[in-house]
C-alpha positions as CSV (number, residue, x, y, z in Angstrom):
1,M,-21.3,6.0,-18.1
2,K,-22.9,2.8,-16.8
3,A,-21.3,-0.5,-16.9
4,E,-21.9,-4.1,-16.1
5,I,-19.3,-7.0,-16.0
6,I,-20.5,-10.5,-17.2
7,A,-17.9,-13.7,-16.2
8,V,-18.4,-16.5,-18.4
9,G,-17.7,-20.0,-17.3
10,T,-19.3,-23.0,-15.6
11,E,-16.3,-23.4,-13.3
12,L,-17.2,-20.2,-11.7
13,L,-20.9,-21.2,-11.0
14,M,-19.7,-24.5,-9.5
15,G,-17.4,-22.5,-7.3
16,E,-14.0,-24.6,-8.6
17,I,-12.5,-20.7,-9.5
18,L,-12.7,-17.8,-7.6
19,N,-14.5,-15.0,-9.4
20,S,-11.6,-12.0,-8.6
21,N,-11.8,-10.8,-12.2
22,S,-15.3,-8.8,-11.7
23,R,-13.6,-7.3,-8.1
24,D,-10.6,-6.3,-9.9
25,I,-12.3,-4.5,-13.1
26,A,-14.9,-3.1,-10.8
27,R,-12.6,-1.2,-8.6
28,E,-10.7,-0.4,-11.8
29,L,-14.0,1.1,-13.4
30,Y,-14.7,2.9,-10.0
31,N,-11.6,4.8,-10.1
32,L,-12.5,6.2,-13.6
33,G,-15.7,7.3,-12.5
34,I,-17.9,4.8,-14.1
35,D,-20.9,3.2,-12.2
36,V,-21.1,-0.5,-12.3
37,Y,-24.4,-1.3,-11.1
38,H,-24.8,-5.0,-12.0
39,Q,-22.4,-8.4,-12.2
40,S,-23.3,-11.6,-13.4
41,V,-21.8,-15.0,-13.9
42,V,-23.0,-17.5,-16.4
43,G,-22.0,-20.6,-17.7
44,D,-20.5,-21.7,-20.9
45,N,-23.6,-22.3,-23.2
46,L,-24.2,-20.0,-26.2
47,N,-27.8,-18.8,-26.0
48,R,-27.2,-18.1,-22.3
49,V,-24.4,-15.8,-22.7
50,S,-26.1,-14.1,-25.7
51,K,-29.1,-13.8,-23.5
52,E,-26.8,-12.2,-20.6
53,L,-25.5,-9.6,-22.9
54,E,-29.1,-8.5,-24.2
55,T,-30.1,-8.0,-20.9
56,A,-26.9,-6.3,-19.7
57,F,-26.9,-3.6,-22.7
58,E,-30.8,-3.0,-22.0
59,R,-29.2,-1.1,-18.5
60,A,-25.5,-0.5,-19.6
61,D,-23.4,1.3,-21.9
62,L,-20.3,-0.4,-21.4
63,V,-20.4,-4.2,-21.0
64,I,-17.0,-6.0,-20.3
65,T,-17.0,-9.9,-19.9
66,T,-14.0,-12.2,-19.1
67,G,-13.5,-15.8,-19.8
68,G,-14.7,-17.9,-22.8
69,L,-11.9,-17.3,-25.0
70,G,-10.2,-20.7,-24.7
71,P,-9.6,-23.0,-27.4
72,T,-12.0,-25.9,-26.3
73,R,-15.4,-25.9,-27.7
74,D,-17.5,-24.5,-24.4
75,D,-15.3,-21.4,-24.9
76,L,-18.3,-19.6,-26.8
77,T,-18.2,-16.0,-25.3
78,K,-17.3,-14.2,-28.8
79,E,-19.7,-16.5,-30.5
80,A,-22.3,-15.5,-28.3
81,A,-21.2,-11.8,-28.8
82,A,-21.6,-12.2,-32.7
83,H,-25.0,-14.2,-32.0
84,F,-26.2,-11.1,-30.2
85,L,-24.8,-8.3,-32.5
86,K,-26.0,-10.5,-35.3
87,R,-22.5,-10.6,-37.0
88,E,-20.2,-12.8,-38.6
89,M,-17.2,-14.2,-37.2
90,I,-14.1,-13.4,-39.3
91,L,-10.7,-14.5,-39.1
92,D,-8.1,-12.2,-38.1
93,E,-4.8,-12.5,-40.0
94,E,-2.5,-11.0,-37.4
95,S,-3.6,-13.0,-34.8
96,I,-3.5,-16.4,-36.8
97,R,0.1,-15.3,-37.4
98,H,0.8,-14.7,-33.5
99,L,-1.0,-18.2,-33.1
100,E,1.4,-20.1,-35.6
101,D,4.4,-18.5,-34.2
102,F,3.6,-19.2,-30.8
103,F,3.1,-23.0,-31.4
104,G,5.8,-23.3,-33.9
105,S,8.4,-21.8,-31.5
106,R,7.7,-24.7,-29.0
107,G,7.3,-27.4,-31.9
108,L,3.8,-27.9,-31.1
109,P,1.1,-28.2,-34.0
110,L,-1.6,-25.2,-34.4
111,N,-4.8,-27.3,-34.0
112,E,-8.3,-26.2,-35.0
113,G,-9.2,-25.1,-31.2
114,N,-6.3,-23.1,-31.3
115,K,-7.3,-21.4,-34.5
116,R,-10.8,-20.7,-33.3
117,Q,-9.0,-18.1,-31.2
118,A,-8.2,-15.9,-34.1
119,Y,-11.9,-15.5,-35.1
120,F,-13.9,-12.5,-34.1
121,P,-17.3,-10.8,-34.7
122,E,-17.2,-8.4,-37.4
123,G,-15.9,-5.0,-36.8
124,A,-14.1,-6.0,-33.4
125,K,-11.0,-3.9,-32.5
126,I,-8.5,-6.7,-31.9
127,I,-6.1,-6.6,-28.6
128,P,-2.9,-8.2,-28.4
129,N,-2.5,-10.5,-25.4
130,E,1.1,-10.7,-24.2
131,N,0.6,-13.4,-21.7
132,G,-1.6,-15.7,-23.3
133,T,-2.8,-17.1,-26.6
134,A,-6.5,-15.5,-26.2
135,P,-6.5,-12.2,-28.0
136,A,-9.3,-9.9,-26.0
137,C,-11.2,-7.2,-28.4
138,I,-13.5,-3.9,-28.4
139,I,-16.6,-3.6,-29.9
140,E,-18.4,-0.4,-30.5
141,F,-22.1,-0.2,-31.6
142,D,-25.0,2.0,-31.2
143,E,-22.9,4.2,-29.1
144,K,-22.2,1.4,-26.6
145,V,-19.0,-0.9,-25.9
146,L,-18.6,-4.3,-25.5
147,V,-15.2,-5.5,-24.1
148,I,-14.1,-9.1,-24.2
149,L,-11.0,-10.2,-22.2
150,P,-9.9,-13.6,-21.5
151,G,-10.3,-15.6,-18.0
152,P,-7.3,-16.0,-16.2
153,P,-6.4,-13.0,-14.0
154,R,-2.6,-12.8,-14.9
155,E,-3.8,-12.1,-18.2
156,V,-6.8,-10.0,-17.2
157,I,-5.0,-7.2,-15.1
158,P,-2.5,-6.4,-17.7
159,L,-4.7,-6.0,-20.6
160,M,-6.9,-3.8,-18.5
161,E,-4.1,-1.7,-17.2
162,K,-2.1,-1.4,-20.7
163,Y,-5.2,-1.1,-23.0
164,I,-8.6,-1.2,-21.4
165,I,-8.2,1.8,-18.9
166,P,-6.3,4.3,-21.6
167,Y,-9.3,3.5,-24.1
168,L,-12.0,4.1,-21.4
169,E,-10.3,7.5,-20.4
170,K,-10.3,8.7,-23.8
171,R,-14.2,8.0,-24.2
172,T,-14.3,9.9,-20.7
173,G,-12.7,13.1,-22.0
174,K,-10.7,13.4,-18.7
175,V,-7.2,12.8,-17.9
176,F,-6.9,10.2,-14.9
177,I,-3.8,9.6,-12.9
178,S,-3.2,7.2,-10.3
179,D,-0.5,7.1,-7.6
180,I,0.0,3.5,-5.7
181,I,0.5,3.6,-2.0
182,N,2.4,0.6,-0.7
183,I,2.1,-0.5,3.0
184,S,3.7,-2.8,5.3
185,G,3.6,-4.0,9.0
186,I,0.0,-2.7,9.9
187,G,-3.3,-4.5,9.3
188,E,-6.2,-3.3,7.2
189,G,-8.3,-2.2,9.9
190,H,-5.5,0.1,11.3
191,M,-4.6,1.5,8.4
192,E,-7.9,2.3,7.8
193,E,-8.3,4.0,11.0
194,K,-5.8,6.2,10.6
195,I,-7.0,7.7,7.5
196,M,-10.6,7.3,7.6
197,D,-11.5,10.8,7.7
198,I,-9.9,11.1,4.4
199,I,-11.6,7.9,2.5
200,E,-14.8,9.1,4.0
201,A,-14.6,12.6,2.5
202,Q,-13.0,11.1,-0.8
203,E,-14.7,12.8,-4.1
204,N,-11.6,13.6,-6.6
205,P,-9.4,12.1,-6.1
206,T,-10.8,8.6,-4.8
207,V,-9.1,6.3,-2.4
208,A,-9.5,2.7,-2.7
209,P,-7.7,0.3,-0.3
210,Y,-6.5,-3.1,-1.9
211,A,-5.3,-6.1,0.4
212,K,-3.1,-8.0,-1.7
213,E,-1.1,-11.1,-1.1
214,H,2.5,-9.4,0.4
215,G,0.7,-6.4,1.9
216,L,-1.8,-3.5,1.3
217,T,-2.1,-0.7,-1.1
218,L,-3.8,2.2,-1.6
219,R,-4.7,3.5,-5.1
220,V,-5.4,7.0,-5.4
221,T,-6.8,8.3,-8.7
222,A,-7.9,12.0,-9.6
223,S,-9.2,13.4,-12.4
224,A,-9.3,16.7,-14.5
225,S,-9.2,18.4,-17.7
226,T,-5.3,18.3,-17.9
227,E,-2.5,16.6,-16.6
228,Q,-1.5,19.4,-14.7
229,E,-4.6,19.9,-12.9
230,T,-4.9,16.2,-12.1
231,R,-1.4,16.0,-10.3
232,L,-2.6,19.5,-8.2
233,L,-5.9,17.5,-7.0
234,L,-3.5,14.4,-6.5
235,E,-0.4,15.3,-4.8
236,P,-2.0,16.9,-1.6
237,V,-3.8,14.0,-0.8
238,V,-1.2,11.6,-1.6
239,K,1.3,13.5,0.6
240,K,-1.3,13.6,3.6
241,I,-1.8,10.1,3.4
242,C,2.0,9.3,3.6
243,D,2.2,11.7,6.4
244,R,-0.5,9.8,8.6
245,L,0.8,6.3,8.0
246,G,4.5,6.8,8.3
247,M,6.8,4.3,8.2
248,D,3.9,2.1,7.7
249,V,4.4,3.1,3.9
250,Y,7.3,1.9,2.1
251,A,7.3,3.1,-1.3
252,I,4.8,4.9,-4.0
253,G,4.4,3.4,-7.3
254,D,4.5,-0.2,-8.9
255,T,7.3,-2.0,-6.8
256,T,7.3,-4.8,-4.2
257,L,8.7,-4.6,-0.8
258,E,11.6,-7.1,-1.6
259,A,12.6,-4.4,-4.5
260,V,12.5,-2.0,-1.9
261,V,14.4,-3.8,0.5
262,A,17.1,-4.8,-2.3
263,S,17.5,-1.3,-3.3
264,L,18.3,-0.1,0.2
265,L,20.7,-2.9,0.6
266,I,22.4,-2.1,-2.9
267,E,22.5,1.8,-1.9
268,Q,24.1,1.0,1.4
269,N,26.4,-1.5,0.4
270,L,25.3,-4.4,2.5
271,S,25.4,-7.8,2.1
272,I,22.7,-10.2,3.0
273,S,22.3,-13.9,4.2
274,V,19.1,-15.6,5.2
275,A,18.6,-18.7,7.6
276,E,15.0,-20.1,7.5
277,S,13.4,-22.8,9.5
278,C,9.7,-23.0,9.1
279,S,9.8,-20.7,6.0
280,G,11.7,-23.1,4.0
281,G,13.3,-21.3,1.6
282,L,10.5,-18.6,1.0
283,L,12.2,-15.6,2.1
284,A,15.4,-16.1,0.0
285,G,13.0,-16.4,-2.6
286,R,11.7,-13.5,-2.3
287,L,14.7,-11.4,-2.0
288,I,16.0,-13.3,-5.3
289,N,12.7,-11.8,-7.3
290,Y,15.2,-8.8,-7.5
291,P,17.0,-8.9,-10.8
292,G,19.9,-7.0,-9.0
293,I,20.2,-9.1,-5.8
294,S,23.3,-10.6,-7.0
295,K,25.2,-7.9,-5.9
296,V,24.6,-8.2,-2.3
297,F,22.8,-11.7,-1.5
298,K,25.5,-14.1,-0.3
299,E,23.7,-17.3,0.8
300,G,20.6,-18.6,2.2
301,F,20.6,-21.4,4.9
302,I,17.3,-23.8,5.2
303,T,17.8,-25.4,8.7
304,Y,14.4,-27.4,9.3
305,S,15.9,-29.6,11.6
306,N,17.5,-29.2,15.0
307,E,20.9,-30.6,13.8
308,S,20.8,-28.3,10.9
309,K,20.7,-25.5,13.0
310,I,23.1,-26.8,15.4
311,N,25.7,-28.0,12.5
312,T,25.0,-25.2,9.5
313,L,24.7,-21.9,11.8
314,G,26.5,-23.1,15.0
315,V,23.2,-22.7,17.3
316,D,24.1,-23.8,21.0
317,S,22.4,-27.3,21.4
318,K,22.1,-26.2,25.2
319,I,20.0,-23.0,24.1
320,L,18.0,-25.5,21.8
321,S,17.2,-27.6,24.6
322,K,16.5,-25.1,27.2
323,Y,14.3,-22.7,24.9
324,G,13.2,-24.6,22.1
325,A,13.8,-24.1,18.3
326,V,10.8,-21.9,18.4
327,S,12.2,-19.0,20.2
328,E,13.8,-15.5,20.9
329,E,17.0,-17.1,21.6
330,V,17.1,-19.2,18.6
331,A,16.1,-16.7,16.3
332,K,19.0,-14.7,17.8
333,Q,21.6,-17.5,17.3
334,M,20.4,-18.1,13.8
335,A,21.0,-14.7,12.6
336,K,24.0,-14.7,14.3
337,G,25.1,-17.8,13.1
338,A,24.0,-16.8,9.3
339,T,26.1,-13.6,9.4
340,D,29.4,-15.5,10.6
341,R,28.9,-18.6,8.5
342,A,28.5,-16.4,5.2
343,K,30.4,-13.3,6.4
344,S,27.7,-11.0,5.5
345,D,26.6,-7.6,6.9
346,V,23.0,-8.6,7.7
347,A,21.0,-11.9,8.1
348,L,17.6,-12.3,8.7
349,S,16.3,-15.7,10.4
350,I,12.8,-16.8,10.8
351,T,12.0,-19.7,13.4
352,G,8.3,-20.5,13.8
353,I,5.4,-23.2,14.1
354,A,3.2,-23.2,10.7
355,G,1.2,-25.7,11.4
356,P,-1.5,-27.2,11.0
357,D,0.0,-29.6,14.0
358,G,2.7,-28.9,16.6
359,G,1.4,-26.2,18.4
360,T,0.8,-25.8,22.3
361,D,-0.5,-23.8,25.1
362,E,2.8,-22.3,25.5
363,K,3.8,-22.2,21.9
364,P,0.6,-22.2,19.7
365,V,0.2,-22.6,15.8
366,G,1.4,-19.4,14.2
367,L,3.9,-18.5,16.6
368,V,6.9,-17.2,14.5
369,Y,10.3,-15.2,15.8
370,I,12.3,-13.3,13.2
371,G,15.9,-12.5,14.1
372,L,17.9,-9.4,12.3
373,D,21.5,-9.0,12.8
374,L,22.4,-5.9,11.2
375,L,26.0,-5.2,11.2
376,G,26.3,-7.0,14.6
377,E,22.9,-5.5,16.4
378,V,20.6,-8.4,17.0
379,K,17.2,-7.5,17.1
380,V,14.2,-10.0,17.4
381,M,10.6,-9.9,16.6
382,K,7.5,-11.9,18.0
383,M,5.0,-12.7,15.4
384,D,1.5,-14.3,16.2
385,S,-0.1,-15.5,12.8
386,W,-3.2,-17.4,11.9
387,G,-4.7,-19.3,8.9
388,S,-3.3,-22.1,7.1
389,R,0.2,-23.2,7.0
390,D,0.8,-21.8,4.0
391,N,-0.4,-17.9,5.1
392,V,1.8,-18.4,8.1
393,R,4.9,-18.7,6.0
394,R,4.0,-16.3,3.5
395,R,3.3,-13.4,6.5
396,A,6.2,-14.3,8.3
397,V,8.5,-13.6,5.3
398,S,6.6,-10.4,4.5
399,Q,7.4,-9.2,8.2
400,A,11.0,-10.3,8.1
401,L,11.4,-8.2,5.1
402,D,9.6,-5.3,6.7
403,M,11.5,-5.5,9.7
404,L,14.8,-4.9,7.5
405,R,13.3,-2.2,5.5
406,R,12.5,0.1,8.4
407,E,15.6,-0.1,9.6
408,L,17.4,0.2,6.6
409,Q,15.2,3.3,5.9
410,M,16.0,4.8,9.3
411,R,19.6,4.2,8.8
412,A,19.5,6.2,5.9
413,S,17.6,8.9,7.2
414,K,20.4,9.7,9.9
């Protein structure tokens, strides 16, 4: 099967929005063994979108569009599809009821623009959108398939995973199974070096690396006639990769680093507190993402100023004067102060220079120290980061979580 992806939206052409949908969809199609030879971006214009569909179907059996399903007059993807297919636009009663319930529950009127989201080309199979107001749809014709998706990635990805991928799997006649290998504490380049021979030799299963906001993942996907055959292909490759990467793998499956850390703390009955300077509460926020963290999370301290470090955590003013706030010594005292004040078993501390100003030759922007007090044993990690202020802060938080995760996993293995 040959596929083509069309991203619809003038804002994409103008560079106002990053076109991440085409990348993510292409990766999913690759994992299904579906070839993508062309991608395109077209503005919000009925004739141009219709012409783009015509051109795409001259080359492909499957076309997936994203964008142009909103309530405004320039959202014309479905109308363009109806024009291309020479079909009428039909009101879907279930979609209109969903919209009425959605806006009614919020005390808002259902205006004409929103009602347009309930109209589809005749014969379309409607796909509910649990994360937005614009349903997606699938249209089959002449042994070809048109998939029309909304634009926001937070809507596209769940729709692909829950509806589109299973639909395409059935059309291919094979069973596809993927395992997600979650990786942290190592860069993408170093990770690939360790498993490059596996990546280069891939056929079935395929191995696809992803760099995400909070770390790396490898999606290993196998296909065969039955689930049992697929598992027999998949499992040895997953094991080989995990053996190579060792402690750099923090979990297999759809999970997060903070969920793994929280689970380990709960399993080992260890309470935790955090002391943050440059991260300003991001570390506490990541931990509190985990629904059961209240069992072990005791307190979070945001000690941005030197005075706060002294008064709240008991950091020695002489140590601050001698070594500076961004130092191994202060990171240690922040972690120890957090465990003492909160009476917790574990504490993480973060102090650094997030930028864009404040750096020196001796202590440049991106320098971060992470402290860990685990049952009275205090360790410190030095981290040299790069990029924007936000990137430095986010990387520091991920590194802190990974530092604790490795210690807890080693503790559990003893």
